N, C-alpha and C positions, 0 to 999 in steps of 0.2 A: 488676156494675160498669156495664154498658151497658144501656140500656132495650131493650124488645122490638123497637121499630121499627128501631133501629140493628142489633141482632143478626140480625133477619130479613133485612134488606137485605144485610148482610155475608155471611150464609149463601147467599143467592140468588146474589150475585156470585161467590162461591167455587165454587158448583156449576156455574155458567155457565163460569167460567174453566177448571175441571177438564175439562168436556165439550169445550171448544174448545182445550185445551192452551195457555192464555194465562197467562203469569206477570205479576205486578203488583208495583209498588213505589210508595212515597209520598215526597213531599217536603213537609213541613208547617212552617208558621210559627205562625199564631195558634191552631191546634189542638194544637200541641205533641206530636204523635205519636198522637193519639186515633184517627185513621183506621187507622193500622197496628195499633194496639191492638185496635180492633174486629175487624179481619180476623183477627188472631192469637188472638182469644178463641174462634174456631171450631176445633174439633178437625180435624186434617188440613190446616190452612192452610199448613203448611210446604212442601207440594208446589207451591203457587201463589204464595205471598208471598215475594219475594226479600229484602225489607228496606224500611226506612224511614229517611229523613233528617229530623231536626228541625233546621230552619234558622231559628231564632227571630231571630237578629241578622242585620244586613246582611252582616257579615263571614262568617258561617256560610253564607249564601246563595252567596257568592262561593267560599269555600274548599271547601264540600262539594258544591254543585250546579253550580258553574261559572258562576254568573250574573255577567256583566261588571259591574264597579264603575260604569262609565259609564252603563249601563242603569238602575241603581238611582238614580244621581245625577240623570239626566234625567227619569225617570218616577216615582220614589219606589218604595219596597218594595211598597206596596199598589197594584198596577197590572197591567193586562193583559200588557204586555211582560215584566214580571218573573215573573208566574205562568207564562207560556209558557216562559221560559228555565229556570225551576225544574223544570218537568215534563220538558223536553227533556234538561236536564243530569242529572237523576235517572235517567231512563230509560237514558241512555248509561252513567253510572257504575255503576248496579246491574245492567246488562245484562238489563233486563226488557222484555217485549213492550209493556206499558202502564205509564205512570207518571202519577199524579195529583199535582197540587200545590195548595196552599191558602196564600193570603196575605191577611190582612185586619186589621181593627181590631175586636177583641172588646170593648174598653172595660173599665171605664167611662170611662177617660181616653184621650187620644191622638187623638181625632177632630178634624176641622176642617170648615169649611163645604164645602170641595171633596171631602173624604174623611171623611164622618161615621162615628161609631161604628156598627157593623153592616155596613159595606162590606166585602165579601169577594170576591176574585177566585180562580177555580178554572181549572185547565188540565189536560188529559189528552193526553199524547203517545203516539203509536203508531209513530213512525218515518216514516210517510208524511205525517201531518198532526197538528196539535195543536188540539184543541177548547178553547174558552174559554167560561166563564160568569161573569157578574158578578151578584152578589146584594146587595141592600140590605135587610138584615134589620131595621134600625132598632135603637133602643136598648132591646132586650129583656132586657138583662142578659148578663153575660159567659158564664155557663154555658149559657144558651139559644142564644146566637149560636154558640158552639162546637158544641153539639149539632146545631143546624141545618146547620152547616158540614160536620160529619161525614156527615150524611144526604145532603147535596148532593154531596159528593165521591164517596161510594159510588154514588150514582145516575149520576154522570158516568162513573165506571169501568164501570158496567153498560151504559150507552149505548155507550161506546167498544168494549166487548167484543162487543156485538151487531153492531156495524158491521164488525168484522173478519171476513175470510173464512177 
């Protein structure tokens, strides 16, 4: 179901998480649960993966991850502040040590000049701080943008895991 790059990175992250006793969770919009799916494709992941929230709509971002409606209105769903709030809310609600979030425009429709297709915001919360990344993958097609987003989210989780003591 997942390509070798995704599965290798997911396995590496789970090994690292297991060694460090770190639990993880996801809050996903444009990836629709693919990051959590990649993690749970690895045998033994139930010890480290606490769950995933698919918050595709703005209403779900608010109801499930606690993203304030005003934040979405002010910045839009695809923005750094919303990605940060998704990760922080998911971490709190799922009681995980780390939580990664993804919100973006996978296309082929929905982009604008300010927020083009391929724009994706990532955040990873650990309780003390929240890391953020913005990527502009370009209009490579929906499947490829989602695949690249999964890889980026897993890499961000790996980076956050390494930074924890």
